[in-house]
C-alpha positions as CSV (number, residue, x, y, z in Angstrom):
1,X,-44.0,70.1,-105.2
2,X,-43.0,70.6,-108.8
3,X,-41.5,73.9,-107.8
4,X,-38.9,72.3,-105.7
5,X,-35.5,70.7,-106.6
6,X,-34.3,67.6,-104.7
7,X,-30.7,68.3,-103.6
8,X,-28.0,65.7,-102.7
9,X,-29.0,65.4,-99.0
10,X,-32.6,64.6,-100.1
11,X,-34.1,68.0,-99.2
12,X,-36.7,69.5,-101.5
13,X,-35.9,73.1,-102.0
14,X,-37.9,75.7,-103.8
15,X,-35.3,78.2,-105.2
16,X,-38.0,80.9,-105.4
17,X,-39.0,80.5,-101.8
18,X,-36.3,79.0,-99.5
19,X,-34.8,79.7,-96.1
20,X,-31.3,80.4,-95.1
21,X,-31.4,77.2,-93.1
22,X,-32.3,75.2,-96.2
23,X,-29.5,76.8,-98.3
24,X,-27.0,76.3,-95.5
25,X,-27.5,72.5,-95.9
26,X,-26.8,72.5,-99.7
27,X,-23.5,71.0,-100.9
28,X,-23.0,73.6,-103.7
29,X,-19.5,72.4,-104.3
30,X,-20.6,68.9,-105.1
31,X,-23.3,70.1,-107.5
32,X,-21.2,72.6,-109.3
33,X,-18.3,70.1,-109.7
34,X,-20.6,68.1,-112.0
35,X,-22.1,71.0,-113.9
36,X,-20.4,72.0,-117.1
37,X,-19.8,75.5,-118.4
38,X,-20.4,76.6,-122.0
39,X,-23.2,74.0,-122.2
40,X,-20.5,71.4,-122.8
41,X,-19.2,73.0,-126.0
42,X,-15.6,72.9,-125.0
43,X,-12.6,70.4,-125.5
44,X,-13.5,68.4,-122.3
45,X,-15.7,68.8,-119.3
46,X,-15.0,72.1,-117.5
47,X,-17.2,72.6,-114.5
48,X,-18.7,75.6,-112.9
49,X,-16.7,74.7,-109.8
50,X,-13.4,74.5,-111.6
51,X,-14.3,78.0,-113.1
52,X,-14.9,79.3,-109.6
53,X,-11.7,77.9,-108.3
54,X,-9.7,79.5,-111.1
55,X,-11.4,82.8,-110.4
56,X,-10.7,82.4,-106.7
57,X,-7.0,82.2,-107.4
58,X,-7.0,85.2,-109.8
59,X,-8.8,87.9,-107.8
60,X,-7.5,90.1,-105.0
61,X,-7.5,88.5,-101.6
62,X,-10.5,90.5,-100.4
63,X,-12.6,89.1,-103.2
64,X,-11.8,85.4,-102.8
65,X,-14.8,84.4,-100.8
66,X,-17.1,86.2,-103.2
67,X,-15.4,84.6,-106.2
68,X,-15.8,81.1,-104.6
69,X,-19.6,81.5,-104.2
70,X,-20.4,83.8,-107.2
71,X,-22.0,81.0,-109.2
72,X,-23.6,79.1,-106.4
73,X,-27.1,80.0,-107.7
74,X,-26.3,77.8,-110.7
75,X,-26.7,74.8,-108.4
76,X,-30.4,75.5,-108.9
77,X,-30.6,77.6,-112.1
78,X,-27.9,75.7,-114.0
79,X,-25.2,77.3,-116.2
80,X,-27.7,78.5,-118.8
81,X,-26.1,80.2,-121.9
82,X,-26.5,84.0,-122.0
83,X,-28.7,84.1,-125.1
84,X,-31.2,81.8,-123.4
85,X,-31.1,83.8,-120.1
86,X,-31.8,87.0,-122.0
87,X,-34.8,85.5,-123.8
88,X,-36.7,84.4,-120.6
89,X,-38.0,87.4,-118.7
90,X,-37.4,87.2,-115.0
91,X,-34.6,84.5,-115.2
92,X,-31.7,86.8,-114.4
93,X,-33.7,88.5,-111.7
94,X,-34.7,85.2,-110.0
95,X,-31.1,83.8,-110.3
96,X,-29.7,87.1,-108.8
97,X,-32.3,87.0,-105.9
98,X,-31.2,83.5,-105.0
99,X,-27.5,84.4,-105.2
100,X,-28.1,87.3,-102.9
101,X,-29.8,85.0,-100.4
102,X,-26.9,82.5,-100.7
103,X,-24.4,85.4,-100.1
104,X,-26.3,86.2,-96.9
105,X,-26.0,82.6,-95.8
106,X,-22.2,82.8,-96.3
107,X,-22.0,86.4,-94.9
108,X,-20.5,87.7,-98.2
109,X,-21.4,91.2,-99.2
110,X,-23.4,91.5,-102.4
111,X,-21.2,94.5,-103.3
112,X,-18.2,92.1,-103.4
113,X,-20.1,89.6,-105.6
114,X,-20.8,92.5,-108.0
115,X,-17.2,93.5,-107.9
116,X,-16.1,90.0,-108.8
117,X,-18.2,90.3,-112.0
118,X,-15.5,92.3,-113.9
119,X,-12.9,89.6,-113.2
120,X,-15.5,86.9,-114.1
121,X,-16.1,88.5,-117.5
122,X,-12.4,88.7,-118.3
123,X,-11.9,85.1,-117.2
124,X,-14.5,84.1,-119.8
125,X,-12.0,85.3,-122.4
126,X,-9.2,83.2,-121.0
127,X,-11.6,80.2,-120.8
128,X,-12.7,80.7,-124.4
129,X,-9.2,81.0,-125.7
130,X,-8.1,77.8,-123.9
131,X,-11.1,75.6,-124.1
132,X,-12.5,76.2,-127.6
133,X,-10.8,74.6,-130.6
134,X,-11.1,77.5,-133.0
135,X,-12.7,80.9,-132.7
136,X,-13.7,81.9,-136.2
137,X,-15.9,84.9,-135.4
138,X,-16.0,87.5,-132.6
139,X,-18.9,87.9,-130.2
140,X,-20.0,87.1,-126.7
141,X,-17.4,89.3,-125.0
142,X,-14.5,88.5,-127.2
143,X,-13.6,92.2,-127.3
144,X,-12.7,92.1,-123.5
145,X,-9.2,92.0,-122.3
146,X,-8.4,88.5,-120.9
147,X,-7.5,88.2,-117.3
148,X,-4.2,86.6,-118.3
149,X,-4.8,83.2,-116.7
150,X,-2.3,80.5,-118.0
151,X,-3.3,77.3,-119.7
152,X,-2.4,75.2,-116.6
153,X,-5.6,76.4,-114.9
154,X,-7.8,75.1,-117.8
155,X,-6.3,71.5,-117.8
156,X,-8.7,68.6,-117.8
157,X,-9.4,67.6,-114.2
158,X,-11.4,64.8,-112.6
159,X,-14.6,66.2,-111.1
160,X,-13.9,64.5,-107.7
161,X,-10.5,66.4,-107.5
162,X,-12.3,69.7,-108.3
163,X,-14.9,68.9,-105.7
164,X,-12.2,68.1,-103.1
165,X,-10.3,71.4,-103.8
166,X,-13.6,73.3,-103.6
167,X,-14.4,71.8,-100.2
168,X,-10.9,72.7,-99.0
169,X,-11.3,76.3,-100.2
170,X,-14.8,76.5,-98.5
171,X,-13.2,75.3,-95.3
172,X,-10.5,77.9,-95.6
173,X,-12.9,80.8,-96.4
174,X,-15.9,79.9,-94.3
175,X,-14.8,77.3,-91.7
176,X,-17.1,74.7,-93.2
177,X,-17.2,72.7,-96.4
178,X,-20.9,72.4,-97.0
179,X,-20.1,68.8,-97.7
180,X,-22.8,66.2,-97.4
181,X,-21.4,62.8,-96.3
182,X,-21.2,60.6,-99.3
């Protein structure tokens, strides 16, 4: 069906109508390790998974599981830039619906995902400061207080290393990696 996306393991999944069982077989870490943030407009590739790992290490312990999976919906919806998301009616709603379903699969409270959002928005500032060459004009959340994450966390990393660390954190948090045998 044209409404389905083929994932790494070969399954066709309709992100608008999928089951917990289907989502439980998706290797979100693999996908997000290859998906760039900022639509690629940064110094070097910086993946959604690297962003999630950085966030994981900079939230209170009780929010770590939520931080790790907070962008898993982007494995289907991509990391679409905010102005584009705002233009397409229903996009944010559909992405949020899928994320809530994914949260259920991993037994993470949607309330915790919502709580992670404040840290995520502040991390955006740290990312922007460290990953853009020069910020000439303010906008897109530049007025927010940065989270205070050091440059080390934004270093250029090989996607395979990010993927491996993501799998390890998934194992630590959820007792499974979600890894598909490659």
